[in-house]
N, C-alpha and C positions, 0 to 999 in steps of 0.2 A: 689624212688629207685635210688641209686647212682651207676652208672655203673663203674666198675673197669675192666680195660683191662689187659690181660696177659702181661708178661714181654716183653721187647724189644727183648730179645734173642729168645723167642718163635716166635715173629713176623718175625724175620730174618731167621728162620728155615723153612720158607714156610708155616707156619700156618696162613692163611689169611681168614677172619679177625681173630685177636687174640681172644681167649676165653673170653667171657664176663661174669662176675659174678655180680649178683644183690644183693645188701645189702639194706634191708629195712631201711628207714630213718623215725624217728618219725615225724609225722606231728604236726605242731603247732595248726592246726584246724582239727577236725575229719570230716570224710565224712558226718556223721549225722548232725553235727553242720552246715556245709556248705549247705547241702540240706535244713535244716530248714531255714537258712538265705535267701536262694534263693527261698524257697517255691516251690521246685520241688519234685516229687515223685520218678522218675527213673533217668536215665542217669548217673549211677554211674561212668562209665569210664570217661565221659566228665568232670564231677564235680571233680573227683580225679586229672585229668590232670590240670584243672584250679587251684586247690589248690596248686599243685606242682609248677606251673609256677608263681603264685602269691607269694608263699613263697620264691622262688629264687629271685624274684624282690625286695621284701621287705628286705630280708636278705642282698642282695647286696647294696641296697640303705642305709640301716641303719648300714651296716658294722658289722652285728652280725649273728650268727647262730640261727635259730629258732627251738624251741621245744614246747612241750605242756606246759612247765613251763615259756615260754616267757611272757613278760608283756602284759597285755590286749590291750593296744593301737597298738602293733605290730600285734597281732592276729586279731584285728579288721581291720587293714589295709589289711591283707591277705584276709579276707572276702569281703571287699569292692572291691578290685581289681578282685577277682574271680567273684563276682556278676556283675561287669561292663563288664568283658570279656564274661560272659554267656549271658548277655542281648544284647551285641553287637558282637556276635560271627561271624557275617557276615563281619565285618570290617577287613581290612588288618592290621590296626595299633593296637599295644598293648595299654592297658589302660594307660592314662597319670598318672604319679606319683603325679601330682598336686592334684589329687583326695584324696590322703592320706598324703600329706605333713604335715599337722598339727599333724598327729599321728606319723610321722617319725622324725620330727625335734628334739625332745628331746633326741633321741637316736643316732643322727648323730655325728660323731667326727668333731670338728672344724678344718678346714684346713686353714692354713695361706699361 
């Protein structure tokens, strides 16, 4: 879900916090796909959160928006990061992008 906040005008009129609207974003990976990949039966909320976090990281690293039509390597990168985060959920550090660098490299823009 992508949070959208009310206008600045509303915020300055004493409405605090501004009204938050939730807009569903299409996931590149479904909850069922992620649960199959993780081999878990429950924990829908946690798995959904991990998918969203992994999609944000992959999208930012590759410089693209992700959807169900995204290339398979990017969707696989989301699954790998979500899986690593699930298996190491006690760690304070996020999963390293080095885990999925081979999948991301073809989609990164060259920077000079």
